[in-house]
N, C-alpha and C positions, 0 to 999 in steps of 0.2 A: 804891658800892663796886666795885672792879674784880676782886674775888675770886670773882665769880659763876661765871666759867668754871672755877675750880678746885674747885668744890663736888663732892663725891662722894656718890652715892646709896648709902648704907650698906646698905640692905635689898637693893638689886640686886646689890651686890658680895658680900654674904653668900649670897644665893641662888646666885650663880655659883660661889662657893667650895664650897658644899654640893653642888651638882650635880657639880662636878669630883671631889669626894671620893667621891660615890656611883658615878660612872663608873669611877674607879680601882678601887674595891672590886669592882664588877661584873666588870671585866676580870680581876682576880686570881682571882675565883671561877670565871670561864669558863675561864681557863687551867688551873686546878687540876682542873676537871672534865674537860677535854680530855685531861689527862695520865692521869687515872684511867680514863676511858672514851674512848679515841680514836674519833673519828667515822669516819675511814678510808673505805675503799670499802664499799659496801653489798654484803653477801654474799647470793647467791641461795640459798634453801633448796632442797635437793634434794627432788624430789617423792617421797613415800613410796608404796610399793606398797599398793594397797588390801588390806585383810584378807580372807582367804578364809573363807567361812562354810560 
């Protein structure tokens, strides 16, 4: 048969599709998280004066 080159490994295609869906979902969650809590520049905390005793 000459159809051997046209065979598709369905399990590999399904794994690839599932991976793409998970990657898409991960990117959506990452973008939503960045909108809610922007990473921006790291702010330095001012040093507090020690309490007097």
